N, C-alpha and C positions, 0 to 999 in steps of 0.2 A: 193272947192278943184281944183287944177290946175293939168293938165297933159301935158307931153311933147310927141309929136308925131313926128316920123321920117319916111319918105318914104324909105323903104328898098328894095322894089322890083319894077321893071318896070311894068306900067299898060298896056303895049303893049300886045295885044291878049286877053284882058279883055273887057266886055261889055262897051259900051259908057256911060251908066248911072254910072258905077263906075269911069270912067275917070272924068266925070262931078263932082262927089262927091269930088274927089282929087282936082280938080280946086277950088271948093267951100271952101275946107279947106286950099287953098293956098299952096298946096304941088305939085309943078310942076317940080321938078328936083329930081333925086335920091339923097338921104341923106340930102334933105331939112328937116329942124326941125322947129317946132312951139311950143310954150308953151301957152296953152289956158285954159279958165275956162271950167270945165266939166258940161256943162248944158245938159238936157235931149236931145235937138236937136243935139248938138255936139256928144254926146255919140252914138246916133243912126247913125249918119254919119260915125263914126269911126267903129262901129260894121259892117257896110256894106263893108268896105274895110280893115278890120283888118288883112286879109291875106297878105296885102302889107306893113303893117305898123309895127313899133316898137313902144310900148306904154310904158310910165313910169309915175309913180305918182311923183309930185314934192312936197317937203315940203313947207309950207307956211311961214316958219320963219326961 
C-alpha cells in the first residue's frame, strides 16, 4: 500500500524530535508532498507527527 503525505502545518514551536521526524520523511516545506510505501517504520513516523500532516491512501493501479 502506498500513501501520500503532505505537510500542512508548520513545525515551529514543536519539539525537536518531531522536526527531525519531518526531515527524515523529507517534508521540509509547507505543502511538500511525498508518495511512499506504508511500511511499519514509516507508519510509526507518520503517527508521531500526524497532527502536522494530511494523509491519503493512493490506489495502486
